[in-house]
Structures are given as C-alpha cells and as structure tokens.
TIMI-2910 file (N, C-alpha, C, CB; in pm, 1 decimal, decimal comma, always signed):
<rs>
+----------+----------+----------+----------+----------+----------+----------+----------+----------+----------+----------+----------+------+
!      n_x !      n_y !      n_z !     ca_x !     ca_y !     ca_z !      c_x !      c_y !      c_z !     cb_x !     cb_y !     cb_z ! resn !
+----------+----------+----------+----------+----------+----------+----------+----------+----------+----------+----------+----------+------+
!  +1764,7 !  -3686,3 !   -616,0 !  +1820,8 !  -3559,2 !   -639,2 !  +1732,7 !  -3466,2 !   -723,7 !  +1950,4 !  -3576,9 !   -702,3 !  Met !
!  +1655,9 !  -3528,2 !   -822,0 !  +1572,5 !  -3442,9 !   -903,1 !  +1469,0 !  -3374,9 !   -822,5 !  +1509,0 !  -3519,3 !  -1011,1 !  Lys !
!  +1410,3 !  -3442,4 !   -726,6 !  +1307,2 !  -3380,2 !   -645,9 !  +1358,6 !  -3258,6 !   -570,0 !  +1250,6 !  -3480,3 !   -549,5 !  Asn !
!  +1482,6 !  -3269,9 !   -519,8 !  +1542,8 !  -3154,5 !   -447,0 !  +1564,8 !  -3035,9 !   -543,0 !  +1680,0 !  -3196,1 !   -380,6 !  Asn !
!  +1609,4 !  -3065,4 !   -666,2 !  +1633,8 !  -2953,9 !   -762,7 !  +1503,1 !  -2893,7 !   -807,4 !  +1713,4 !  -3003,0 !   -886,9 !  Ser !
!  +1401,9 !  -2975,1 !   -826,1 !  +1270,4 !  -2922,1 !   -859,6 !  +1214,1 !  -2837,5 !   -748,9 !  +1175,4 !  -3033,7 !   -891,1 !  Leu !
!  +1229,8 !  -2884,2 !   -624,7 !  +1183,4 !  -2812,8 !   -510,1 !  +1254,6 !  -2678,7 !   -494,4 !  +1201,3 !  -2896,4 !   -387,7 !  Thr !
!  +1383,7 !  -2675,8 !   -513,3 !  +1457,3 !  -2549,7 !   -502,9 !  +1425,7 !  -2456,7 !   -621,5 !  +1609,1 !  -2577,2 !   -496,0 !  Ser !
!  +1399,9 !  -2518,6 !   -736,7 !  +1359,4 !  -2433,7 !   -853,6 !  +1224,3 !  -2376,5 !   -833,0 !  +1360,5 !  -2513,3 !   -984,4 !  Gln !
!  +1126,7 !  -2461,7 !   -780,0 !   +997,0 !  -2410,5 !   -754,0 !   +998,4 !  -2303,1 !   -644,4 !   +906,3 !  -2522,6 !   -716,8 !  Asp !
!  +1083,0 !  -2324,1 !   -546,2 !  +1095,0 !  -2228,5 !   -435,2 !  +1149,0 !  -2096,0 !   -490,5 !  +1189,2 !  -2284,6 !   -321,3 !  Ser !
!  +1249,5 !  -2100,5 !   -576,5 !  +1306,7 !  -1984,9 !   -635,8 !  +1202,4 !  -1911,3 !   -724,7 !  +1430,0 !  -2024,8 !   -716,3 !  Ser !
!  +1130,4 !  -1985,1 !   -798,5 !  +1024,4 !  -1926,9 !   -882,1 !   +917,0 !  -1859,5 !   -796,9 !   +960,5 !  -2035,3 !   -970,5 !  Arg !
!   +878,8 !  -1923,1 !   -684,4 !   +778,3 !  -1868,8 !   -593,9 !   +830,1 !  -1737,1 !   -530,6 !   +742,7 !  -1973,5 !   -483,3 !  Tyr !
!   +956,8 !  -1737,3 !   -492,1 !  +1016,1 !  -1616,9 !   -430,1 !  +1017,1 !  -1502,7 !   -533,1 !  +1162,8 !  -1646,1 !   -377,9 !  Lys !
!  +1047,8 !  -1527,6 !   -657,4 !  +1042,3 !  -1422,1 !   -758,0 !   +899,2 !  -1375,4 !   -783,9 !  +1105,2 !  -1470,5 !   -887,6 !  Arg !
!   +805,3 !  -1466,9 !   -777,6 !   +662,4 !  -1430,5 !   -793,2 !   +619,8 !  -1337,4 !   -681,8 !   +572,1 !  -1556,8 !   -793,9 !  Tyr !
!   +650,2 !  -1377,0 !   -559,8 !   +613,3 !  -1294,0 !   -441,8 !   +682,8 !  -1155,6 !   -450,0 !   +654,0 !  -1367,7 !   -307,1 !  Val !
!   +810,3 !  -1151,1 !   -483,2 !   +878,7 !  -1026,2 !   -494,4 !   +815,7 !   -939,3 !   -605,3 !  +1026,6 !  -1050,5 !   -521,3 !  Leu !
!   +778,2 !   -998,3 !   -718,7 !   +717,2 !   -923,8 !   -826,4 !   +581,8 !   -863,4 !   -780,5 !   +698,0 !  -1015,4 !   -949,8 !  Thr !
!   +501,2 !   -946,1 !   -714,0 !   +370,8 !   -901,0 !   -667,4 !   +385,0 !   -786,6 !   -565,8 !   +293,4 !  -1018,4 !   -605,2 !  Met !
!   +478,5 !   -803,9 !   -470,4 !   +497,4 !   -695,4 !   -370,3 !   +549,6 !   -568,2 !   -433,0 !   +593,8 !   -739,9 !   -260,6 !  Leu !
!   +630,9 !   -580,3 !   -539,8 !   +682,0 !   -462,1 !   -607,8 !   +567,4 !   -389,7 !   -683,7 !   +796,6 !   -502,0 !   -706,0 !  Thr !
!   +480,7 !   -468,4 !   -748,8 !   +365,9 !   -410,2 !   -816,3 !   +270,5 !   -339,5 !   -717,9 !   +291,1 !   -518,8 !   -892,9 !  Ile !
!   +246,8 !   -400,2 !   -604,8 !   +160,7 !   -341,5 !   -503,5 !   +224,0 !   -212,1 !   -451,9 !   +136,3 !   -441,4 !   -387,1 !  Val !
!   +354,7 !   -210,7 !   -427,0 !   +425,0 !    -94,5 !   -383,4 !   +421,3 !    +19,2 !   -485,0 !   +564,6 !   -130,7 !   -352,7 !  Ser !
!   +432,5 !    -11,2 !   -611,5 !   +427,9 !    +86,6 !   -715,4 !   +288,3 !   +151,7 !   -719,6 !   +463,7 !    +22,6 !   -850,0 !  Val !
!   +184,5 !    +68,0 !   -713,9 !    +47,7 !   +121,7 !   -711,1 !    +22,6 !   +208,3 !   -588,7 !    -53,4 !     +8,3 !   -714,5 !  Phe !
!    +72,5 !   +165,7 !   -472,7 !    +55,9 !   +243,9 !   -349,3 !   +128,8 !   +379,1 !   -365,6 !   +111,8 !   +164,4 !   -224,1 !  Ala !
!   +246,1 !   +380,0 !   -424,9 !   +319,9 !   +503,6 !   -444,0 !   +240,1 !   +596,9 !   -540,6 !   +464,2 !   +472,9 !   -500,2 !  Phe !
!   +190,8 !   +541,5 !   -649,6 !   +116,1 !   +619,3 !   -746,6 !     -7,7 !   +677,7 !   -678,8 !    +76,9 !   +532,4 !   -869,1 !  Ile !
!    -76,0 !   +596,2 !   -595,5 !   -193,0 !   +637,4 !   -525,6 !   -164,5 !   +759,9 !   -436,6 !   -246,4 !   +522,1 !   -443,7 !  Asp !
!    -52,9 !   +757,5 !   -365,7 !    -15,3 !   +874,2 !   -283,9 !    +20,3 !   +996,1 !   -365,3 !   +100,3 !   +839,7 !   -195,9 !  Arg !
!    +74,1 !   +973,6 !   -483,4 !   +116,5 !  +1085,8 !   -566,6 !     -3,7 !  +1151,1 !   -637,7 !   +220,2 !  +1038,3 !   -670,1 !  Gln !
!   -112,5 !  +1077,9 !   -652,7 !   -228,8 !  +1135,1 !   -720,4 !   -283,6 !  +1263,1 !   -647,6 !   -340,0 !  +1027,5 !   -729,6 !  Leu !
!   -282,9 !  +1258,9 !   -516,9 !   -325,8 !  +1377,0 !   -443,1 !   -241,4 !  +1498,5 !   -475,7 !   -321,2 !  +1350,2 !   -295,0 !  Ile !
!   -112,4 !  +1478,9 !   -485,3 !    -19,5 !  +1587,2 !   -516,9 !    -47,7 !  +1637,8 !   -657,1 !   +127,8 !  +1540,1 !   -504,2 !  Ile !
!    -68,9 !  +1546,1 !   -754,4 !    -93,5 !  +1585,9 !   -888,0 !   -224,3 !  +1659,0 !   -904,4 !    -89,9 !  +1469,4 !   -974,9 !  Ile !
!   -327,8 !  +1617,2 !   -832,7 !   -457,8 !  +1674,3 !   -841,5 !   -485,7 !  +1784,9 !   -741,1 !   -555,8 !  +1569,5 !   -826,3 !  Leu !
!   -384,8 !  +1823,9 !   -669,8 !   -397,8 !  +1918,8 !   -558,2 !   -468,9 !  +2048,6 !   -597,4 !   -260,5 !  +1951,8 !   -503,1 !  Gln !
!   -429,0 !  +2110,1 !   -705,3 !   -487,5 !  +2237,1 !   -745,3 !   -633,9 !  +2224,4 !   -786,0 !   -408,5 !  +2296,0 !   -858,7 !  Glu !
!   -666,0 !  +2116,3 !   -855,3 !   -802,3 !  +2092,3 !   -896,5 !   -892,7 !  +2070,0 !   -772,3 !   -808,0 !  +1970,3 !   -992,0 !  Ala !
!   -838,3 !  +1994,2 !   -675,3 !   -914,4 !  +1965,7 !   -553,4 !   -936,8 !  +2096,9 !   -473,9 !   -839,3 !  +1859,2 !   -465,3 !  Ile !
!   -832,4 !  +2180,1 !   -471,0 !   -838,7 !  +2305,7 !   -398,6 !   -944,6 !  +2394,9 !   -459,6 !   -702,7 !  +2375,7 !   -398,8 !  Lys !
!   -946,8 !  +2406,5 !   -589,8 !  -1043,8 !  +2492,7 !   -656,4 !  -1187,4 !  +2434,2 !   -644,1 !  -1004,7 !  +2510,7 !   -806,1 !  Glu !
!  -1201,7 !  +2305,3 !   -662,4 !  -1331,7 !  +2241,6 !   -656,8 !  -1398,6 !  +2253,1 !   -520,3 !  -1318,3 !  +2098,0 !   -693,9 !  Asn !
!  -1318,7 !  +2231,6 !   -414,7 !  -1374,5 !  +2235,1 !   -279,3 !  -1361,0 !  +2371,1 !   -211,7 !  -1307,5 !  +2130,8 !   -194,5 !  Leu !
!  -1294,0 !  +2466,4 !   -278,9 !  -1275,4 !  +2597,4 !   -225,2 !  -1190,8 !  +2596,4 !    -98,2 !  -1407,8 !  +2659,7 !   -198,7 !  Gly !
!  -1086,8 !  +2520,1 !    -98,0 !   -996,4 !  +2506,1 !    +20,4 !   -888,3 !  +2613,4 !    +18,0 !   -929,7 !  +2364,4 !    +23,5 !  Leu !
!   -844,4 !  +2650,0 !   +132,9 !   -725,1 !  +2736,3 !   +146,1 !   -600,8 !  +2649,4 !   +133,6 !   -724,8 !  +2814,2 !   +283,2 !  Leu !
!   -485,8 !  +2709,0 !   +111,5 !   -361,7 !  +2631,5 !   +105,9 !   -338,0 !  +2555,6 !   +235,0 !   -243,3 !  +2722,6 !    +76,9 !  Asp !
!   -365,8 !  +2618,6 !   +348,5 !   -346,9 !  +2552,7 !   +479,9 !   -431,8 !  +2431,2 !   +496,4 !   -377,0 !  +2647,9 !   +591,7 !  Ala !
!   -558,1 !  +2441,4 !   +455,0 !   -649,0 !  +2330,1 !   +464,7 !   -605,8 !  +2215,5 !   +373,4 !   -789,6 !  +2374,8 !   +430,8 !  Gln !
!   -566,8 !  +2248,2 !   +257,2 !   -518,3 !  +2146,3 !   +161,7 !   -390,3 !  +2079,3 !   +216,1 !   -490,3 !  +2211,3 !    +21,1 !  Leu !
!   -304,6 !  +2160,2 !   +271,6 !   -180,8 !  +2103,2 !   +331,4 !   -211,2 !  +2012,9 !   +444,8 !    -87,9 !  +2212,0 !   +379,3 !  Gly !
!   -309,5 !  +2046,5 !   +529,5 !   -348,0 !  +1959,9 !   +639,3 !   -399,0 !  +1828,4 !   +587,2 !   -452,6 !  +2026,1 !   +726,2 !  Phe !
!   -483,9 !  +1829,0 !   +489,1 !   -542,2 !  +1703,4 !   +437,6 !   -436,3 !  +1619,7 !   +368,9 !   -657,7 !  +1732,3 !   +339,6 !  Val !
!   -351,7 !  +1685,5 !   +291,5 !   -252,2 !  +1601,3 !   +216,8 !   -126,7 !  +1573,8 !   +296,6 !   -212,5 !  +1669,3 !    +85,6 !  Ser !
!   -101,6 !  +1639,8 !   +401,9 !    +20,6 !  +1620,5 !   +481,8 !     -3,6 !  +1562,3 !   +617,3 !    +91,2 !  +1748,8 !   +498,1 !  Gly !
!    -42,1 !  +1647,3 !   +710,9 !    -54,5 !  +1609,2 !   +849,8 !   -159,8 !  +1496,3 !   +872,4 !    -91,0 !  +1732,2 !   +931,7 !  Leu !
!   -277,4 !  +1513,5 !   +816,0 !   -383,6 !  +1412,0 !   +835,2 !   -339,2 !  +1278,7 !   +778,5 !   -516,3 !  +1456,5 !   +767,9 !  Ala !
!   -276,0 !  +1276,5 !   +659,5 !   -229,3 !  +1150,8 !   +601,8 !   -123,7 !  +1089,4 !   +691,1 !   -173,9 !  +1172,3 !   +460,1 !  Phe !
!    -31,1 !  +1166,7 !   +740,5 !    +75,2 !  +1115,7 !   +822,0 !    +24,5 !  +1055,3 !   +952,1 !   +173,1 !  +1223,9 !   +850,4 !  Ser !
!    -68,6 !  +1125,3 !  +1017,1 !   -121,5 !  +1075,7 !  +1138,2 !   -197,6 !   +943,0 !  +1118,9 !   -209,7 !  +1178,8 !  +1198,4 !  Ile !
!   -279,5 !   +936,6 !  +1015,0 !   -347,6 !   +812,2 !   +984,7 !   -253,9 !   +699,2 !   +952,1 !   -440,7 !   +832,1 !   +872,2 !  Leu !
!   -150,8 !   +733,3 !   +875,7 !    -50,5 !   +633,3 !   +836,1 !    +21,0 !   +573,9 !   +959,7 !    +53,5 !   +697,4 !   +740,0 !  Tyr !
!    +61,6 !   +662,0 !  +1054,4 !   +131,4 !   +613,5 !  +1173,4 !    +33,2 !   +533,7 !  +1259,1 !   +192,9 !   +732,1 !  +1254,8 !  Val !
!    -89,8 !   +571,6 !  +1273,7 !   -183,6 !   +497,3 !  +1353,5 !   -205,4 !   +356,9 !  +1295,6 !   -315,6 !   +572,8 !  +1362,8 !  Ile !
!   -212,3 !   +346,6 !  +1167,0 !   -236,3 !   +216,0 !  +1101,5 !   -111,2 !   +129,1 !  +1095,0 !   -289,3 !   +237,5 !   +960,4 !  Val !
!     +2,3 !   +190,6 !  +1068,1 !   +124,1 !   +114,1 !  +1042,9 !   +177,7 !    +45,2 !  +1169,3 !   +230,7 !   +205,5 !   +985,3 !  Val !
!   +168,1 !   +110,4 !  +1283,5 !   +224,1 !    +48,1 !  +1404,2 !   +153,7 !    -84,7 !  +1443,0 !   +214,5 !   +146,7 !  +1520,7 !  Ile !
!    +20,6 !    -89,5 !  +1442,1 !    -38,8 !   -222,2 !  +1472,7 !     -8,0 !   -327,5 !  +1363,8 !   -192,2 !   -208,3 !  +1488,6 !  Pro !
!     -2,6 !   -289,3 !  +1237,2 !    +25,3 !   -382,6 !  +1127,6 !   +170,9 !   -431,1 !  +1145,9 !     +3,3 !   -313,4 !   +984,0 !  Ile !
!   +262,9 !   -342,3 !  +1180,9 !   +403,3 !   -382,9 !  +1202,4 !   +413,8 !   -483,6 !  +1316,3 !   +491,9 !   -259,7 !  +1232,9 !  Ala !
!   +336,6 !   -461,9 !  +1422,4 !   +340,0 !   -558,3 !  +1533,1 !   +287,3 !   -693,8 !  +1486,6 !   +256,9 !   -506,7 !  +1653,4 !  Arg !
!   +184,3 !   -693,8 !  +1402,3 !   +130,1 !   -818,3 !  +1353,4 !   +226,0 !   -885,2 !  +1258,5 !     -2,2 !   -795,6 !  +1286,2 !  Leu !
!   +307,0 !   -809,5 !  +1189,2 !   +402,1 !   -864,1 !  +1093,7 !   +510,2 !   -946,9 !  +1162,7 !   +465,6 !   -751,8 !  +1013,6 !  Ala !
!   +529,7 !   -925,5 !  +1291,8 !   +628,1 !  -1008,1 !  +1365,6 !   +574,3 !  -1147,8 !  +1394,5 !   +666,8 !   -939,9 !  +1498,0 !  Asp !
!   +446,7 !  -1161,9 !  +1371,4 !   +389,6 !  -1295,5 !  +1391,3 !   +399,2 !  -1374,7 !  +1259,2 !   +240,0 !  -1285,6 !  +1440,1 !  Arg !
!   +373,1 !  -1501,0 !  +1264,2 !   +396,1 !  -1587,4 !  +1141,1 !   +294,6 !  -1566,1 !  +1027,3 !   +391,5 !  -1735,8 !  +1180,9 !  Pro !
!   +193,6 !  -1487,4 !  +1041,9 !    +89,6 !  -1480,2 !   +938,0 !   +109,6 !  -1357,5 !   +845,2 !    -50,8 !  -1474,0 !  +1004,5 !  Ser !
!   +229,9 !  -1337,4 !   +796,9 !   +258,4 !  -1222,6 !   +709,0 !   +177,2 !  -1226,7 !   +581,5 !   +405,9 !  -1217,8 !   +674,3 !  Arg !
!   +161,1 !  -1345,6 !   +526,6 !    +86,1 !  -1359,0 !   +402,2 !    -57,3 !  -1313,9 !   +419,1 !    +89,7 !  -1502,4 !   +353,4 !  Lys !
!   -117,4 !  -1353,1 !   +531,7 !   -254,2 !  -1307,7 !   +557,2 !   -261,5 !  -1158,0 !   +580,8 !   -312,0 !  -1380,5 !   +676,4 !  Asn !
!   -162,9 !  -1100,9 !   +644,8 !   -164,0 !   -954,9 !   +670,0 !   -156,6 !   -881,3 !   +536,0 !    -43,6 !   -911,9 !   +763,6 !  Ile !
!    -68,4 !   -924,9 !   +448,4 !    -54,5 !   -863,0 !   +317,8 !   -184,0 !   -875,6 !   +240,8 !    +60,9 !   -925,8 !   +239,6 !  Ile !
!   -239,8 !   -995,2 !   +240,3 !   -364,2 !  -1022,3 !   +169,3 !   -478,8 !   -930,1 !   +219,6 !   -403,1 !  -1171,4 !   +186,7 !  Thr !
!   -495,7 !   -926,5 !   +348,2 !   -603,5 !   -846,0 !   +406,5 !   -578,7 !   -699,3 !   +380,0 !   -615,8 !   -871,3 !   +557,6 !  Ile !
!   -457,3 !   -651,7 !   +401,2 !   -424,9 !   -510,5 !   +375,0 !   -447,7 !   -470,0 !   +231,8 !   -282,4 !   -482,7 !   +411,1 !  Ser !
!   -406,7 !   -554,7 !   +137,9 !   -428,5 !   -528,8 !     -4,3 !   -574,5 !   -528,6 !    -38,0 !   -357,1 !   -630,9 !    -88,8 !  Leu !
!   -651,9 !   -618,8 !    +21,5 !   -797,3 !   -622,9 !     -4,2 !   -863,6 !   -496,2 !    +47,7 !   -861,7 !   -747,5 !    +62,1 !  Ser !
!   -831,8 !   -455,3 !   +169,4 !   -891,3 !   -333,0 !   +223,1 !   -853,6 !   -212,9 !   +141,3 !   -849,6 !   -311,9 !   +366,4 !  Ile !
!   -725,5 !   -201,3 !   +102,5 !   -679,7 !    -86,5 !    +23,7 !   -752,4 !    -84,1 !   -108,6 !   -527,0 !    -91,4 !     +1,2 !  Trp !
!   -767,0 !   -203,5 !   -176,7 !   -834,9 !   -211,2 !   -302,1 !   -982,1 !   -176,9 !   -291,0 !   -818,4 !   -346,1 !   -359,2 !  Ser !
!  -1049,3 !   -219,9 !   -185,4 !  -1188,4 !   -186,3 !   -162,8 !  -1206,3 !    -36,6 !   -143,2 !  -1241,9 !   -261,7 !    -42,5 !  Leu !
!  -1126,5 !    +22,3 !    -60,8 !  -1133,7 !   +165,8 !    -38,4 !  -1109,2 !   +246,7 !   -167,5 !  -1032,4 !   +205,6 !    +68,0 !  Ile !
!  -1007,4 !   +202,6 !   -241,5 !   -976,6 !   +268,3 !   -366,9 !  -1091,3 !   +256,1 !   -467,4 !   -849,8 !   +210,4 !   -425,4 !  Ala !
!  -1159,4 !   +140,4 !   -466,0 !  -1273,7 !   +119,7 !   -555,7 !  -1389,9 !   +204,3 !   -517,2 !  -1315,5 !    -24,1 !   -557,1 !  Ala !
!  -1413,8 !   +218,1 !   -384,4 !  -1526,4 !   +294,3 !   -337,8 !  -1506,2 !   +446,8 !   -355,2 !  -1552,1 !   +261,1 !   -193,0 !  Leu !
!  -1382,6 !   +494,4 !   -344,9 !  -1358,1 !   +634,3 !   -360,8 !  -1330,7 !   +676,5 !   -506,0 !  -1244,6 !   +672,7 !   -275,1 !  Thr !
!  -1303,0 !   +582,8 !   -590,1 !  -1268,8 !   +611,0 !   -728,5 !  -1386,7 !   +619,4 !   -811,5 !  -1178,8 !   +510,8 !   -783,3 !  Gly !
+----------+----------+----------+----------+----------+----------+----------+----------+----------+----------+----------+----------+------+
</rs>
C-alpha cells in the first residue's frame, strides 16, 4: 500500500510541477507579446514608421505568423509526444528571444 500512496503522491507532485512550469511559460509569452504594445511609440519614432505600418507589424503580420505556426503544432499535439513539442517550442522561443534581445 505504501508504494501506491508514494506513487500517487509523486504523480500529484509531478502534475503540480508541470502545471507550474506551463503557467510560468504562458506568463512570459504573454509579457513578450505585450512588450510590443508597450514599446510601440518608441519603435514608431525610432524606425520612422507610420501608424498603418506599425499596426501591420504588431497586428496582421503577428496574427498571420501565429496562425501558420500554431496549426502544425496543434496537429502534432494530438500525437503522444506533447512533452517533446513543448520542450522544442520553448527552446526555439527562448533562442529567438535571446537573439533579438
């Protein structure tokens, strides 16, 4: 009986760990998207963009890229390797953020 209770306790602990990590990643992704909005005026002045150009970059272009990337990842998520998908996606996102930051 002790082994079963330890296993369920370890399983519960692991589930909380995974949920915490996914929440942290989601918070950072949300903050990352909001940074463009916060820095919008500085970007506009620095690059000499019109309002329409800035709107295209922060709105339509982001949405199109997001849709193009999300659909294949969602299809892959239906397969059993969700952990690998999350790990690879987080690694790519972190690498791009490090290179652009």
